Each structure stands twice: as structure tokens, then as C-alpha cells.
C-alpha positions in Angstrom: 35.8 6.9 -12.6 34.7 4.0 -10.3 31.8 2.1 -11.9 28.5 2.3 -10.1 27.1 -0.7 -8.3 24.1 -2.4 -9.9 20.9 -2.8 -8.0 21.7 -6.5 -7.6 25.1 -5.6 -5.9 23.7 -2.7 -3.9 20.7 -4.5 -2.4 21.8 -6.4 0.7 18.9 -8.7 1.9 20.1 -8.4 5.5 21.1 -4.7 5.7 18.7 -2.4 3.9 16.5 0.5 4.6 13.2 -1.2 3.5 11.7 -1.0 7.0 12.6 2.7 7.4 11.2 3.6 3.9 8.0 1.7 4.6 7.4 3.6 7.8 8.3 6.9 6.1 5.7 6.1 3.3 3.1 5.3 5.9 4.0 8.6 7.7 3.5 10.5 4.4 0.0 9.1 4.2 -0.7 10.3 7.8 0.6 13.8 7.0 -1.5 14.0 3.8 -4.7 12.8 5.5 -4.1 15.2 8.4 -4.8 18.0 5.9 -7.9 16.4 4.5 -9.4 14.8 7.6 -8.7 17.8 9.8 -10.2 20.2 7.4 -7.0 22.0 6.6 -7.4 21.9 2.8 -5.0 20.2 0.3 -1.6 19.1 1.4 1.5 20.9 0.1 2.0 18.6 -2.9 -1.6 19.0 -3.8 -1.3 22.8 -3.7 1.7 22.9 -6.0 0.3 20.4 -8.5 -3.2 21.8 -8.6 -4.6 18.8 -6.8 -3.2 16.4 -9.4 -1.1 14.6 -6.8 -0.9 14.5 -3.0 1.6 13.0 -0.5 -1.0 10.3 0.5 -1.4 8.8 -3.0 2.3 9.2 -3.6 3.0 7.2 -0.5 0.6 4.5 -1.7 2.1 4.2 -5.1 5.6 3.9 -3.7 4.3 1.1 -1.4 3.2 -0.6 -4.6 6.7 -0.2 -6.2 8.4 -1.6 -3.1 5.9 -4.5 -3.0 6.6 -5.2 -6.6 10.3 -5.5 -5.9 10.0 -7.6 -2.8 7.0 -9.7 -3.8 8.6 -10.7 -7.1 11.7 -11.6 -5.1 9.5 -13.7 -2.8 7.7 -15.4 -5.7 11.0 -16.3 -7.3 12.2 -17.9 -4.1 9.1 -19.7 -2.9 9.0 -23.5 -2.9 5.4 -23.6 -4.2 2.5 -21.4 -5.2 0.6 -22.3 -2.0 3.5 -21.3 0.2 3.8 -18.0 -1.6 0.1 -17.2 -1.1 0.3 -18.4 2.5 3.1 -15.9 3.2 1.1 -13.1 1.6 -2.1 -14.1 3.6 -0.2 -14.0 6.9 1.3 -10.6 6.0 -2.0 -8.9 5.1 -5.2 -10.6 6.5 -4.6 -11.0 10.3 -3.9 -7.3 10.7 -6.7 -6.4 8.3 -9.2 -8.5 10.2 -8.1 -7.1 13.5 -8.5 -3.4 12.4 -12.0 -4.3 11.0 -12.9 -5.8 14.3 -11.5 -3.0 16.4 -13.2 -0.4 14.2 -16.6 -2.2 14.3 -16.8 -3.2 17.9 -14.5 -0.7 19.8 -14.1 2.5 17.7 -17.7 2.6 16.5 -19.3 2.5 20.0 -16.8 5.0 21.3 -17.5 7.4 18.3 -21.2 6.9 18.8 -20.8 7.9 22.5 -19.0 11.0 21.5 -21.6 12.0 18.9 -24.8 10.8 20.4 -24.2 10.0 24.1 -24.6 6.2 24.0 -22.2 3.3 23.5 -24.7 0.6 22.5 -26.9 2.8 20.3 -24.6 2.2 17.3 -25.9 -1.4 17.1 -29.5 -0.2 16.5 -28.9 3.0 14.7 -30.0 3.4 11.0 -27.4 2.5 8.3 -24.8 -0.2 8.2 -24.4 -2.0 11.5 -21.0 -2.7 13.0 -21.4 -6.4 12.3 -22.3 -5.7 8.7 -19.1 -3.5 8.4 -17.0 -6.3 9.8 -18.3 -9.2 7.8 -19.0 -7.2 4.7 -15.4 -6.3 4.4 -13.7 -9.4 5.9 -13.5 -11.1 2.5 -12.0 -7.9 1.0 -13.4 -8.6 -2.4 -17.0 -8.2 -3.6 -17.4 -10.5 -6.7 -21.2 -10.0 -6.8 -20.6 -6.4 -8.0 -20.1 -5.5 -11.6 -17.3 -3.0 -11.9 -13.6 -3.3 -11.0 -14.0 -0.5 -8.4 -17.0 -2.2 -6.8 -15.1 -5.5 -6.5 -12.0 -3.9 -5.1 -13.6 -1.7 -2.6 -14.4 -1.3 1.1 -18.2 -1.9 1.3 -19.9 -0.7 3.5 -17.5 2.1 4.1 -19.5 3.7 6.9 -21.0 2.6 10.2 -24.5 3.8 11.2 -24.7 7.6 10.9 -21.2 8.2 12.4 -18.8 10.9 11.3 -21.5 12.7 9.3 -20.2 16.1 10.3 -16.5 15.4 9.9 -14.6 17.2 7.1 -14.4 13.8 5.4 -17.9 12.5 6.2 -19.0 8.9 6.9 -15.8 7.1 5.7 -14.6 5.0 8.6 -11.2 3.8 7.3 -10.3 5.3 3.9 -6.8 3.8 4.0 -8.0 0.3 3.4 -9.0 0.9 -0.2 -5.6 0.0 -1.5 -5.4 -3.5 0.0 -7.6 -5.3 -2.5 -5.6 -3.7 -5.4 -2.4 -5.0 -3.7 -3.8 -8.5 -3.4 -4.6 -8.4 -7.1 -1.0 -7.6 -7.8 0.0 -10.5 -5.6 -2.2 -12.8 -7.6 -0.6 -11.5 -10.8 2.9 -12.1 -9.4 2.0 -15.7 -8.4 0.5 -16.4 -11.8 3.7 -15.1 -13.5 5.7 -17.3 -11.3 3.8 -20.5 -11.9 3.8 -19.9 -15.7 7.6 -19.7 -15.6 7.7 -16.0 -16.5 10.0 -15.2 -13.6 12.3 -18.1 -14.4 12.6 -18.2 -18.2 10.6 -15.4 -19.8 11.3 -12.2 -17.8 11.0 -10.2 -21.0 7.2 -10.9 -20.8 7.1 -8.9 -17.6 8.9 -6.1 -19.4 6.3 -6.4 -22.3 3.5 -6.2 -19.7 5.1 -3.1 -18.3 5.2 -1.4 -21.7 1.5 -2.2 -22.1 0.7 -0.6 -18.7 2.8 2.5 -19.6 0.8 2.8 -22.9 -2.5 2.5 -21.1 -1.5 4.9 -18.4 -0.3 7.4 -21.0 -3.5 7.0 -22.9 -5.5 7.8 -19.7 -3.3 10.9 -19.0 -3.6 12.4 -22.5 -7.2 11.6 -23.2 -9.1 10.6 -20.1 -12.5 10.9 -21.7 -11.6 8.6 -24.6 -9.9 6.2 -22.2 -13.1 5.8 -20.2 -15.1 5.2 -23.4 -12.7 2.5 -24.4 -12.5 1.0 -20.9 -15.9 1.8 -19.3 -15.4 -0.5 -16.3 -15.3 1.9 -13.3 -11.9 1.6 -11.5 -10.0 0.2 -14.4 -7.8 3.3 -14.6 -6.8 3.1 -10.9 -6.0 -0.6 -11.4 -3.7 0.4 -14.3 -1.9 3.0 -12.2 -1.2 0.8 -9.2 -0.3 -2.2 -11.4 2.1 0.0 -13.3 3.9 1.0 -10.1 3.9 -2.6 -8.9 5.3 -3.8 -12.2 8.0 -1.1 -12.1 9.3 -2.7 -8.9 8.9 -6.2 -10.4 10.9 -5.4 -13.5 13.5 -3.7 -11.4 14.0 -7.0 -9.5 14.1 -9.1 -12.6 16.6 -6.8 -14.3 18.5 -5.9 -11.2 21.9 -6.8 -12.6 21.4 -4.1 -15.3 20.3 -1.2 -13.2 23.1 1.1 -11.9 22.6 2.7 -8.5 24.6 6.0 -9.0 24.5 9.4 -7.5 24.4 10.9 -11.0 21.2 9.1 -12.0 19.6 9.9 -8.6 20.3 13.6 -9.1 18.9 13.4 -12.7 15.8 11.7 -11.4 15.3 14.3 -8.6 15.8 17.1 -11.1 13.1 15.7 -13.4 10.7 15.3 -10.4 11.2 19.0 -9.4 10.8 20.3 -13.0 7.7 18.1 -13.4 6.2 19.7 -10.3 7.0 23.2 -11.6 5.4 22.5 -15.0 2.5 20.5 -13.6 3.3 17.2 -15.3 4.1 15.1 -12.2 1.5 12.4 -13.1 3.3 11.8 -16.4 6.8 11.4 -15.0 6.3 10.0 -11.5 5.7 6.3 -12.5 8.9 6.3 -14.5 11.2 8.3 -12.2 10.1 7.9 -8.6 10.6 4.0 -8.5 14.3 4.6 -9.2 14.5 7.1 -6.3 12.8 4.6 -4.0 15.1 1.7 -4.9 18.1 3.9 -4.5 17.0 4.9 -1.0 16.4 1.3 0.2 19.8 0.3 -1.0 21.9 3.4 0.0 20.4 4.7 3.2 22.2 3.5 6.2 19.0 3.4 8.3 19.0 -0.4 8.5 17.7 -0.9 12.0 14.3 0.8 11.8 12.6 -2.6 12.5 14.9 -3.5 15.4 11.8 -3.6 17.6 9.3 -4.6 14.9 7.9 -3.5 11.6 5.2 -1.0 12.5 4.5 0.4 9.0 1.5 -1.8 8.2 -0.2 -1.0 11.5 0.6 2.6 11.0 -1.1 2.6 7.6 -4.2 0.8 8.5 -5.0 2.4 11.9 -4.2 6.1 11.1 -7.4 6.9 9.3 -10.0 5.9 12.0 -7.7 7.5 14.7 -7.7 10.8 12.8 -11.5 10.6 12.4 -11.8 10.1 16.1 -9.5 13.0 16.9 -11.8 15.2 14.9 -14.7 14.1 17.0 -12.6 15.2 20.0 -12.1 18.6 18.3 -8.3 18.1 18.4 -8.1 19.7 14.9 -9.5 22.9 16.4 -6.2 23.3 18.2 -4.3 23.7 14.9 -2.7 21.4 12.4 0.5 20.7 14.4 -1.4 19.5 17.5 -3.7 17.4 15.3 -0.7 15.9 13.4 1.3 15.1 16.6 -1.8 13.4 18.3 -2.4 11.4 15.1 1.1 10.0 15.1 1.1 9.4 18.8 -2.1 7.4 19.0 -1.5 5.6 15.7 2.0 4.4 16.6 0.7 3.0 19.9 -1.9 1.0 18.0 0.6 0.0 15.4 2.9 -1.3 18.1 0.2 -3.5 19.6 -0.9 -4.6 16.1 2.5 -5.9 15.3 3.2 -7.4 18.7 -0.2 -9.0 19.3 -1.4 -9.8 15.8 1.1 -9.6 13.0 4.2 -11.0 14.6 2.5 -14.1 16.1 0.9 -14.9 12.7 4.1 -14.3 10.8 5.7 -17.1 12.9 3.5 -19.5 11.1 5.3 -18.8 7.7 7.1 -22.1 7.8 4.1 -24.2 8.7 4.3 -27.6 7.0 1.5 -28.3 4.6 -0.1 -31.7 3.9 1.4 -33.8 1.2 -1.5 -33.0 -1.1 0.0 -29.5 -1.6 3.1 -31.1 -3.1 1.1 -31.5 -6.3 0.8 -27.7 -6.7 3.3 -26.4 -9.3 6.6 -25.3 -7.9 7.8 -21.9 -8.7 11.4 -22.0 -7.5 14.3 -20.5 -9.6 17.9 -21.6 -9.8 19.3 -18.6 -8.1 18.1 -18.4 -4.5 18.8 -15.3 -2.5 18.7 -15.0 1.3 15.4 -13.8 2.7 15.0 -10.1 3.3 14.3 -9.2 6.9 11.4 -7.2 5.8 10.1 -9.0 2.7 
């Protein structure tokens, strides 16, 4: 029998399905949110897992796995810690700031007009003002708060008294919640790189993964005791997302030892199906689904999904306010399919302009030269340098 290719051999930095998978994951979030935001109940995965899982959260966790793989690769290749964080800043913050501005100063007046008959009334209505929403969330983190969840949250989450009667009331953009957690994972990857873990001590990353698996299992089997031992609100969510990110990171670091075979894929999918049947998806998903994801980005031949641009990020960050606005227009009253199609249509238009007008121009600054003072920052290069992924 012909031996299977390893992950290192199967992953082609120039021809891979990363862009397609990213867009598919963002689409999963839209589908899941269409059920919740449109008032159609739990999504199909939520129904078969007794609301323990849903396609939206599954898409987010797979985003984290993919980020773990690509960001660890990026950290291992970067010439300095500053340049690594500069690349991450350009990928996240310009688009993030743009969606905050559009939400506060365009969407909010339009929504207020639909609900209360005035455009400018939103700027004097009770509750958080648009300008408070924009500047309150622009920094992404809230270090003056005490718990992990409060630091890594969108606050304020609402604008004035908008969306009060929607099926998901008051929340203006619920998709942004994951971005602070992702940035924390970026900080961790950069720290591991500068400490030499990615170069000389990759076993420490594997050890960290084992610790995360232990904490996650503890939470799954005895959630009440877990909260007593770790009372900081939001710690459990940080463990979950860090676990998925670390799975991708370890996969990259040990890529020469991971076979990409049809047999293992079928075994993984079988475990996933059986887990859904027996209601134990939360236990098996973090250990099984990352392999399925990595297999797909290596094996799928859909390698030109980003030929006209990578619209996955814009799709993810704009879908939620679009779907909330469509509810104000009563599109959901026309049925789930009409609401879903309109959600995709409007969101993809905004994602296109987000990439063309905001993300792409800022990404061109990736190779900006830094002043000589930054040369003192520890370097984090490794001996083996791979070619840059088109989507990483």
C-alpha cells in the first residue's frame, strides 16, 4: 500500500483550500445565526445535540484551529516580534475599526429610522450613544474590568434602544465577541516564538496542549467544580478556544509526523457522527475535528476561492448587523430561505467592499520598513523557512 503523505508534504503554501474553508466557516456562522436572529429556533446541529453545539460555534472553533496552524507558521517565519504583530494588526484591526464605524454611524441611524422614524434621534436617545459604541470597542480590550469575560468582550454591545424587539434583542454585532480571544492567542503565539519554544522546544507546546485538554475535560465532566476552582468568569471559554488554537499550532509544529490519509479521515468522521448520536460531541470535537479541517485544506482542490480576494473576514464581521437589520425590515417573516438568501447577498456585498477598500490596502503595508530601533527587538526566525501562504 502506498504510504500516506504527511501534513508537511500535503500542505502546499501556494495551492491550498484555506480561502475556501475560511469562507465556508464564515458561511456556517451565517446559517446558524439565521436560525437564532430570525426567530427560527436552534439550528440543525443544536437540535440533534440538545443545544450543546451549534454550527455557529463550530465554525468559530474551526477558525481558531486554522488560525493556530497558520499563525504558528507565520510566527516561525517572521523576522522579528514587532513584524509578526504588525502583520496581525493589519489583518484584524482595520476591518474591525471599519465595521465599528459603519455600525455606529451608518447602520445605527438607519435602524433607528426603521424603528422610530428618525435618523438623528439615535444620537440623543437613552442608552449607549453611537460614539460610545465606536470608541468603547475600538481598543477591543477592557483592562479596567475584573473578569476574563469582561476584558475580552464587546462593551457596550448595544446602541441606544435599538433592536429591543428583535428575537436576539439589543445585540448589535454578536460576531465580534471572538476577536479579542483570537488576539490573546496571537499574543501567546508571539510569546512562544520569542522564548524559542517554536524553534527549540516544541514539546512545550505539546505539554501546554495536554494541560488545556485536561482543563477542558475537567470542565466537561464537572462544570460546577470547575467554576469553583476557576471562578473568573469567561475562563472556560478561553480554555476552549485556546485548545482549538493550540491543536492547530501543534499540528504545524509536528506536521512531519501527521499522516493525511483517507482511512484516518473516515475514522474521524465516524467518531464525529457517533458522538452526535450519543450526545458527546463537546468531548470529541476538539480532538477530532481539527484533523478533518487540516485534511480539507490540504486535499480539496478548491484552491482559487480567493482569486478575487479573501472575503471570509468581511463576511464574518458584517453578517450579524446585516441580519439584525433584515429582521427590522421583516424579511424573516417571508420564511427562513428568503431570510438566509438576503443575509448572504447583502453580507457578501459588504464583505467585497471591506476587502477591496479596507483590508487589501492595509495588507499592502505588511512589508513596511521599521526604524532601526526595532532591530533590538528579539528575532524569532527559525532555520527552516517556508514560502508564504497566499492566505496566511
